[in-house]
C-alpha positions as CSV (number, residue, x, y, z in Angstrom):
1,M,170.2,189.9,18.3
2,P,173.0,191.3,20.5
3,E,174.9,192.3,17.4
4,E,171.9,194.3,16.1
5,V,171.6,196.1,19.4
6,T,175.4,196.9,19.4
7,E,175.2,198.3,15.9
8,R,172.2,200.4,16.8
9,T,174.0,201.7,19.9
10,V,177.1,202.6,17.9
11,D,174.9,204.4,15.4
12,M,173.3,206.4,18.2
13,I,176.7,207.3,19.7
14,D,178.0,208.4,16.3
15,I,174.9,210.6,15.9
16,L,175.4,212.1,19.4
17,V,179.1,212.7,18.8
18,S,178.6,214.3,15.4
19,D,175.9,216.5,16.9
20,I,178.2,217.9,19.7
21,P,180.5,220.0,17.4
22,R,177.4,221.3,15.6
23,Q,175.8,222.4,18.9
24,E,179.0,224.1,19.9
25,A,179.2,225.8,16.6
26,I,175.6,227.0,16.9
27,K,176.4,228.3,20.5
28,S,179.5,230.1,19.2
29,I,177.6,231.7,16.3
30,T,174.7,232.7,18.5
31,Y,177.1,234.2,21.0
32,L,179.0,236.2,18.3
33,V,175.7,237.4,16.8
34,T,174.1,238.4,20.1
35,K,177.2,239.8,21.8
36,P,177.4,243.1,19.8
37,H,173.7,243.8,20.4
38,S,174.0,243.4,24.1
39,Q,177.0,245.8,24.4
Protein backbone atom coordinates (compact mmCIF):
# COMPACT_ATOMS: atom_id res chain seq x y z
CA MET A 1 0.00 0.00 0.00
CA PRO A 2 2.65 2.63 0.90
CA GLU A 3 4.48 1.92 -2.36
CA GLU A 4 1.33 2.63 -4.39
CA VAL A 5 0.81 5.90 -2.52
CA THR A 6 4.44 6.89 -3.12
CA GLU A 7 4.18 6.13 -6.85
CA ARG A 8 0.97 8.14 -7.07
CA THR A 9 2.59 11.07 -5.25
CA VAL A 10 5.60 10.96 -7.58
CA ASP A 11 3.24 10.95 -10.58
CA MET A 12 1.40 13.98 -9.18
CA ILE A 13 4.69 15.82 -8.58
CA ASP A 14 5.85 14.98 -12.12
CA ILE A 15 2.60 16.39 -13.52
CA LEU A 16 2.93 19.57 -11.44
CA VAL A 17 6.59 20.04 -12.38
CA SER A 18 5.89 19.48 -16.08
CA ASP A 19 2.98 21.95 -15.90
CA ILE A 20 5.11 24.79 -14.46
CA PRO A 21 7.14 25.51 -17.65
CA ARG A 22 3.93 25.27 -19.68
CA GLN A 23 2.22 27.85 -17.46
CA GLU A 24 5.28 30.13 -17.64
CA ALA A 25 5.32 29.81 -21.42
CA ILE A 26 1.61 30.67 -21.59
CA LYS A 27 2.21 33.71 -19.35
CA SER A 28 5.11 34.85 -21.56
CA ILE A 29 3.12 34.39 -24.77
CA THR A 30 0.10 36.16 -23.27
CA TYR A 31 2.35 39.03 -22.15
CA LEU A 32 4.00 39.36 -25.57
CA VAL A 33 0.63 39.24 -27.34
CA THR A 34 -1.11 41.73 -25.04
CA LYS A 35 1.82 44.15 -24.54
CA PRO A 36 1.74 45.78 -28.02
CA HIS A 37 -2.03 46.32 -27.73
CA SER A 38 -1.70 48.12 -24.39
CA GLN A 39 0.97 50.54 -25.61
